[in-house]
C-alpha positions as CSV (number, residue, x, y, z in Angstrom):
1,M,17.9,-11.6,7.6
2,P,17.2,-12.7,4.0
3,A,17.3,-10.0,1.3
4,H,13.9,-10.8,-0.1
5,P,10.7,-9.4,1.5
6,T,8.7,-12.5,2.0
7,A,10.8,-14.4,4.5
8,N,11.5,-12.5,7.7
9,A,8.1,-11.5,8.9
10,V,6.3,-14.8,8.0
11,D,9.1,-17.0,9.3
12,K,8.9,-15.2,12.7
13,A,5.2,-15.6,12.8
14,A,5.6,-19.3,12.3
15,D,8.2,-19.6,15.1
16,S,6.9,-17.9,18.3
17,S,10.0,-19.1,20.1
18,N,11.9,-16.0,18.9
19,T,13.1,-14.0,21.9
20,G,10.5,-11.5,23.0
21,Y,8.1,-12.5,20.3
22,V,4.5,-13.6,20.9
23,E,2.1,-14.7,18.1
24,P,0.4,-11.7,16.5
25,G,-3.3,-11.5,17.3
26,A,-2.8,-12.8,20.9
27,F,-4.0,-9.4,22.2
28,N,-7.3,-10.0,20.5
29,K,-7.7,-13.3,22.4
30,G,-7.0,-12.0,25.8
31,S,-4.2,-14.5,26.4
32,E,-2.0,-14.5,29.5
33,A,1.0,-14.1,27.3
34,G,-0.4,-10.8,25.9
35,Q,-1.0,-9.5,29.4
36,E,2.3,-10.5,30.9
37,H,4.7,-9.5,28.2
38,H,5.1,-6.4,26.1
39,R,5.8,-7.7,22.7
40,F,8.1,-5.9,20.3
41,K,8.8,-6.6,16.6
42,E,10.8,-4.8,13.9
43,V,9.6,-4.5,10.3
44,K,11.3,-2.8,7.4
45,V,9.4,-1.1,4.6
46,Y,11.2,0.0,1.5
47,V,9.7,2.9,-0.5
48,T,10.5,4.1,-4.1
49,G,9.6,7.2,-6.1
50,Y,10.0,8.3,-9.7
51,G,11.9,11.1,-11.4
52,S,10.9,13.7,-14.0
53,F,9.1,12.9,-17.2
54,R,6.7,14.5,-19.7
55,G,6.6,18.0,-18.3
56,I,6.8,16.9,-14.6
57,T,10.0,18.4,-13.5
58,K,9.6,17.6,-9.8
59,N,7.8,14.3,-9.4
60,P,5.8,14.5,-6.2
61,S,6.3,10.8,-5.6
62,F,10.0,11.3,-5.0
63,E,9.5,14.6,-3.3
64,I,7.5,12.7,-0.7
65,I,9.9,9.8,-0.5
66,K,13.0,11.9,0.0
67,S,11.6,13.4,3.1
68,F,12.3,10.1,4.8
69,I,16.0,9.9,3.9
70,P,18.1,8.3,5.3
71,E,15.3,6.5,7.2
72,S,12.4,7.1,9.4
73,Q,10.6,5.2,12.2
74,I,6.9,4.6,12.9
75,Y,6.0,2.8,16.1
76,L,2.7,1.0,15.5
77,H,0.7,0.1,18.7
78,P,-1.9,-2.5,17.9
79,S,-2.5,-2.8,21.6
80,E,-1.0,-1.6,24.9
81,S,1.1,-4.7,25.1
82,Y,2.4,-4.9,21.5
83,T,4.7,-2.5,19.6
84,I,5.9,-2.8,16.0
85,K,8.8,-0.6,15.0
86,I,8.4,0.1,11.3
87,T,11.5,1.5,9.7
88,L,10.9,3.3,6.4
89,L,13.8,2.8,4.0
90,P,13.6,5.3,1.1
91,H,15.3,4.6,-2.1
92,P,18.1,7.2,-2.1
93,T,17.5,8.5,-5.7
94,A,14.5,8.9,-7.9
95,V,13.9,5.9,-10.2
96,R,14.4,7.0,-13.8
97,V,11.2,6.8,-15.9
98,A,12.6,4.2,-18.3
99,Y,11.7,0.5,-18.6
100,A,15.3,-0.7,-18.6
101,D,16.1,1.3,-15.5
102,V,13.2,-0.2,-13.7
103,N,14.3,-3.7,-14.7
104,S,17.7,-3.2,-13.2
105,A,16.5,-1.2,-10.1
106,V,14.0,-3.8,-9.1
107,R,16.3,-6.7,-9.7
108,E,19.0,-5.0,-7.6
109,L,16.6,-4.2,-4.8
110,Y,15.4,-7.8,-4.4
111,N,19.0,-9.1,-4.5
112,T,20.6,-6.7,-2.2
113,A,18.2,-4.7,0.0
114,D,17.0,-5.8,3.4
115,F,13.2,-5.3,3.8
116,D,9.9,-7.0,4.7
117,Y,7.5,-4.9,2.6
118,I,7.9,-2.6,-0.4
119,L,5.7,0.3,-1.4
120,H,6.2,1.9,-4.8
121,V,4.9,5.4,-5.4
122,G,4.2,7.4,-8.6
123,V,2.3,10.4,-9.7
124,G,-1.3,9.9,-10.9
125,L,-4.4,11.8,-11.7
126,T,-5.8,14.9,-10.0
127,G,-8.3,14.5,-7.2
128,G,-6.8,12.2,-4.7
129,Y,-4.7,9.1,-3.9
130,E,-5.1,5.6,-5.3
131,L,-3.9,2.2,-4.1
132,E,-3.5,-0.2,-7.0
133,K,-4.7,-3.8,-6.6
134,I,-3.2,-5.4,-9.7
135,A,-0.4,-5.0,-12.4
136,H,-0.7,-6.3,-16.0
137,G,2.0,-7.8,-18.1
138,D,0.7,-6.6,-21.4
139,G,-0.5,-3.4,-23.0
140,Y,2.6,-1.2,-22.6
141,M,2.5,0.8,-25.8
142,V,3.7,4.2,-24.7
143,G,7.4,5.0,-24.8
144,D,9.5,5.9,-21.8
145,V,11.7,9.0,-21.5
146,D,14.0,7.3,-24.0
147,G,11.2,6.6,-26.4
148,L,11.5,2.9,-25.9
149,L,9.1,0.0,-25.0
150,P,9.7,-2.7,-22.4
151,N,11.2,-5.0,-25.1
152,G,13.7,-2.3,-26.1
153,G,11.9,-1.5,-29.3
154,K,11.1,2.1,-30.4
155,A,7.7,3.3,-29.4
156,K,5.3,5.0,-31.7
157,D,4.9,8.7,-31.2
158,D,1.9,10.1,-29.3
159,E,0.2,11.4,-32.4
160,T,0.2,8.0,-34.0
161,L,-1.1,6.3,-30.9
162,T,-3.9,8.9,-30.7
163,K,-4.9,8.2,-34.3
164,E,-4.9,4.5,-33.6
165,G,-7.3,5.1,-30.7
166,V,-4.9,3.9,-28.0
167,L,-6.0,5.4,-24.7
168,W,-3.0,6.5,-22.7
169,H,-3.5,7.5,-19.1
170,W,-0.3,7.2,-17.3
171,G,-1.9,8.1,-14.0
172,G,-4.3,5.1,-14.0
173,G,-7.8,6.0,-12.8
174,G,-9.4,2.6,-12.2
175,S,-11.3,2.4,-15.4
176,G,-9.1,0.5,-17.8
177,Q,-9.9,-2.8,-19.4
178,S,-8.3,-5.7,-17.6
179,S,-6.7,-8.6,-19.5
180,G,-6.1,-12.1,-18.0
181,D,-2.4,-11.4,-17.6
182,W,-2.4,-9.8,-14.2
183,I,-0.9,-10.4,-10.8
184,G,-1.7,-8.4,-7.6
185,T,-1.2,-7.6,-4.0
186,G,-2.7,-9.8,-1.4
187,L,-3.3,-6.9,0.9
188,D,-6.9,-5.9,1.6
189,V,-6.8,-2.6,-0.3
190,D,-10.5,-1.9,0.2
191,W,-10.1,-2.1,4.0
192,M,-7.0,0.2,3.8
193,V,-8.9,2.7,1.7
194,K,-11.9,2.7,4.1
195,M,-9.6,3.3,7.1
196,I,-7.8,6.2,5.4
197,E,-11.1,7.8,4.1
198,D,-12.6,7.6,7.6
199,G,-9.5,9.1,9.3
200,K,-8.9,6.0,11.4
201,V,-5.1,6.3,11.4
202,K,-3.7,8.8,14.0
203,F,-0.2,9.8,14.7
204,G,1.4,11.1,17.9
205,D,4.7,11.3,19.7
206,A,6.7,8.1,20.1
207,K,6.7,6.7,23.6
208,G,9.7,6.6,26.0
209,N,13.1,7.1,24.3
210,A,12.0,6.0,20.9
211,V,12.9,8.4,18.0
212,G,10.0,8.7,15.5
213,I,6.3,8.8,15.6
214,A,3.6,6.6,17.0
215,A,0.7,5.3,15.0
216,F,-2.7,4.3,16.5
217,I,-5.3,2.7,14.4
218,D,-9.0,2.8,15.3
219,E,-10.9,-0.1,13.8
220,T,-14.3,0.9,15.2
221,D,-17.0,0.6,12.5
222,A,-14.2,0.0,9.9
223,A,-16.3,-2.8,8.3
224,G,-18.7,-0.2,6.9
225,K,-21.6,-1.1,9.2
226,E,-24.6,1.3,9.5
227,S,-23.5,2.8,12.7
228,G,-21.6,5.8,14.0
229,I,-21.6,9.1,12.0
230,G,-22.1,7.4,8.6
231,G,-25.1,5.5,9.8
232,K,-26.6,8.6,11.4
233,V,-26.4,10.4,8.1
234,K,-28.3,7.6,6.3
235,S,-31.0,7.3,9.0
236,I,-31.5,11.1,9.2
237,K,-31.9,11.2,5.4
238,Q,-34.7,8.6,5.7
239,K,-36.4,10.8,8.3
240,G,-36.0,14.0,6.3
241,D,-34.5,16.1,9.2
242,N,-32.5,18.7,7.3
243,R,-31.0,20.5,10.2
244,A,-29.8,17.3,11.8
245,L,-28.6,16.1,8.4
246,R,-26.4,19.2,8.0
247,T,-25.0,18.7,11.5
248,A,-24.2,15.0,10.9
249,K,-22.6,15.8,7.6
250,Q,-20.4,18.4,9.2
251,K,-19.3,15.9,11.9
252,R,-18.5,13.3,9.2
253,A,-16.4,15.8,7.3
254,E,-14.5,16.8,10.4
255,N,-13.6,13.2,11.1
256,S,-12.9,12.2,7.5
257,G,-9.4,11.5,6.1
258,Y,-7.9,11.9,2.6
259,K,-9.6,11.3,-0.7
260,I,-8.4,7.9,-1.7
261,K,-9.7,4.9,-3.8
262,A,-8.8,1.4,-4.8
263,S,-8.0,0.9,-8.5
264,T,-7.5,-2.0,-10.9
265,D,-6.0,0.2,-13.6
266,A,-2.5,1.6,-12.9
267,G,-2.1,3.1,-16.3
268,R,0.1,0.7,-18.4
269,Y,3.1,3.0,-18.1
270,L,6.1,3.0,-15.8
271,C,4.0,3.0,-12.6
272,E,2.3,-0.2,-13.5
273,Y,5.5,-1.6,-14.9
274,I,7.5,-1.3,-11.7
275,Y,4.6,-2.7,-9.7
276,R,4.5,-5.7,-12.1
277,K,8.2,-6.3,-11.9
278,S,8.3,-6.0,-8.1
279,L,5.3,-8.4,-7.7
280,E,7.0,-10.9,-10.1
281,E,10.2,-10.8,-7.9
282,A,8.2,-11.2,-4.7
283,I,6.0,-14.0,-6.0
284,T,9.0,-15.9,-7.5
285,R,10.6,-15.9,-4.0
286,Q,7.3,-16.9,-2.5
287,R,7.0,-19.9,-4.8
288,R,10.5,-21.0,-3.9
289,G,9.7,-21.2,-0.2
290,T,8.4,-24.3,1.6
291,R,5.5,-22.4,3.2
292,K,2.2,-21.3,1.8
293,P,1.9,-17.5,1.5
294,W,-1.0,-16.5,3.7
295,N,-4.5,-17.3,4.8
296,W,-6.9,-14.7,3.4
297,N,-9.0,-12.5,5.7
298,H,-11.1,-10.4,3.3
299,A,-14.1,-10.8,1.0
300,E,-12.1,-11.0,-2.2
301,A,-10.7,-14.3,-1.1
302,N,-14.0,-15.8,-2.3
303,S,-14.2,-14.0,-5.6
304,E,-12.2,-14.1,-8.8
305,W,-9.1,-13.1,-6.8
306,H,-9.3,-16.5,-5.0
307,Q,-8.1,-18.2,-8.2
308,H,-4.9,-16.1,-8.1
309,E,-4.2,-16.2,-4.4
310,M,-1.7,-19.0,-4.2
311,D,0.5,-18.3,-7.2
312,N,-0.2,-14.7,-8.3
313,M,-0.4,-12.5,-5.3
314,S,2.0,-11.1,-2.6
315,K,1.1,-9.3,0.6
316,R,4.5,-7.7,0.6
317,V,4.1,-5.4,-2.4
318,L,1.8,-2.4,-3.0
319,F,1.7,0.6,-5.4
320,M,0.4,4.1,-4.5
321,H,-0.5,6.8,-6.9
322,V,-0.3,10.4,-5.5
323,P,-1.9,13.4,-7.3
324,P,0.1,16.3,-8.8
325,V,1.0,18.9,-6.2
326,G,-1.9,21.1,-5.3
327,N,-4.5,18.9,-7.0
328,P,-5.7,18.9,-4.3
329,Y,-2.9,17.9,-1.9
330,S,0.5,19.2,-0.9
331,I,3.7,17.2,-0.4
332,D,3.2,17.4,3.4
333,N,-0.3,15.8,2.8
334,G,1.4,13.1,0.7
335,I,3.9,12.4,3.4
336,E,1.1,12.0,6.0
337,C,-1.0,9.8,3.7
338,L,1.9,7.6,2.8
339,K,2.7,7.0,6.5
340,Q,-0.9,5.9,7.0
341,V,-0.6,3.5,4.0
342,V,2.5,2.0,5.5
343,A,1.0,1.5,8.9
344,L,-2.0,-0.2,7.4
345,M,0.2,-2.4,5.1
346,V,1.9,-3.8,8.2
347,M,-1.3,-4.1,10.2
348,D,-2.9,-6.2,7.5
349,G,0.2,-8.0,6.4
350,E,1.1,-9.1,9.9
351,G,-2.4,-10.3,10.6
352,L,-3.1,-7.8,13.3
353,R,-6.6,-6.6,12.3
354,L,-9.4,-7.1,14.8
355,G,-10.9,-10.5,14.2
356,A,-8.1,-11.6,11.8
357,D,-7.2,-15.2,11.5
358,T,-3.5,-15.0,12.3
359,N,-2.8,-18.7,11.8
360,R,-0.4,-19.1,8.9
361,S,0.4,-22.3,7.2
């Protein structure tokens, strides 16, 4: 299996003659192959977390990641006849919060590690989780733990940056100004956020002799249609039925998941920097291949993102911000949410969503 993340899964999808492999999405089409064979596929997802910096002695990103050491398994069941074994491969140590260390770590990972997807994790702002859509190549003005910038030069101190009006928010937040120098993930982050918010990813015991956990994803009403509990709340508001409204809101809360949002501002610090470098590596390998990356299955394919899709996106890379511990979530909450993110990465990346066009060119 090649060391880079873009080859294995896509090559298998293009060649359904692999032993025991049937084209993803067949279960959606009611094919005879999907009914007669139980399909099984293995996917590896690498995960990284950061170390201490600026008063954060125990970075929750690595506290979450190290719970999976040496590795963990999630068995994703898109249908009764299809199982994907996801192996979570945690980076064994916390990545040092320094630009030079990130450069060497990412380069080594892509040259030596064996994975299909990679999820980078860092600590962000209070309030909830964030999935980052893009990473910029400019605007890194705050020094790392060594007081240095990406180019190796010495950074200005915080007081000087504050006087110059430089907004520094290492946790991102989704509100920063975007320049034209960005690349991003091809994953449908908005769909992933919606699924997690609505509590659509459930875990249970792995089946048979498998060691790990089983993931089940409910795509009912995942497109945000005015139906189900959310639609009831809206229609009850229009009718002015206060008692029914309270009941509907309570049911929605009971069925909701974690607070999470999509972001286009990863903070212009080490979190965004590792995301940028990882995307650069993945996209470089993508460009070297003979195949086109992916067909696009979400609304952003027809927006400004469409202009970047062929040369500036990769479905194999994602960044996740987790809040500081207790604001409002615990490490155990973070572990659970990360597993949901991983399951959805694979679901979208492998073209297994309901109604997805799984034909890859």
